[in-house]
N, C-alpha and C positions, 0 to 999 in steps of 0.2 A: 484389486490391485495390491500386491503385498506391500507394506510400510506406508499403508495411508493411517491416520489417525481421525475417525468419526467422532462429531460432537453431536450430540442430541440437544437441541435449542428447546424443542415443545413439541406437540401434537394438539392438533387444532381439529374439532369437529363442527362441521358446520350442521344445524338441525332444524326443524319447521320452527323451531321458538326460537333459535339465535345462535350465536356461536359459544362453545365452549371450549376452553385452553386447559391443557395439561402441560405443566412444568415439568421437567424431569423428575424433580422430586415427588411427584406423585405417580411415577411409572416405575414399574420393574422391567428393566432392559437386558434382554440375555441373548449374549452370541453365539451364534452356532460353531463359527470356526475360530474366531479372533479369541482376543483378551479384553477384559474388562480393566480399564486403568483407572477409571472411578464410576461414580454413579453414572455419568452421561457421557463417558468419553472410553473410546474402543480403539484396540488395534486390530488393524485387517490384515491377517496373514495368508489367505488363499488368494492364490493369483486367478481364480474362479469366481470369486465374489464373496459376499456375506449374507446370511440372512440374520433377522434379529427376531426374537420372540419378545412382544410389548404387549404388557398386561397392566392395568390399573393397580395401585397399589392397595387400594379401596373399593369398593363398591364394584361397577360394570362401566364400561364405555356407552355412552348413549347412542340411540339410534340417530343413523347422519345420512344427509345426500350426500356429501364430501367430506373427506379427511386430509389434511394437509399434514405433512410432517416437515418440520423446522429442523436443520441442521448445516453444519458446515465441515469441511473435509481440507485437511491438510496432508502434506505430504512430507514424511519425516527421512530425513537424510541418514539418520544413522539407521535405519532399517533398510536403506536401499544402497549402504556402502558397499562395494566390491567384495570385502571380506564376509560380508553376512550373507552375501548371494552365491559364494563360491561352491562349486558342488552342485548347482540347482539346473533343473534340465528344464 
């Protein structure tokens, strides 16, 4: 949905030897359609959703049985103002 700000808080890998957490500063996150507002905050502009390429800054991700993505979403009033939405179908 356009006008959402997504903030990545972390990425958690559950491995056979324990839990390994990656903070946003350890990740390289690239949005497909939206815009990067900061290293871990992104403006979603597509009404069809968003996809992110997430890579570790160094090395590689561990093998895991489960992966958790910690994030928060905020609806931005400015991006949803009728003036910004005018002419959209």
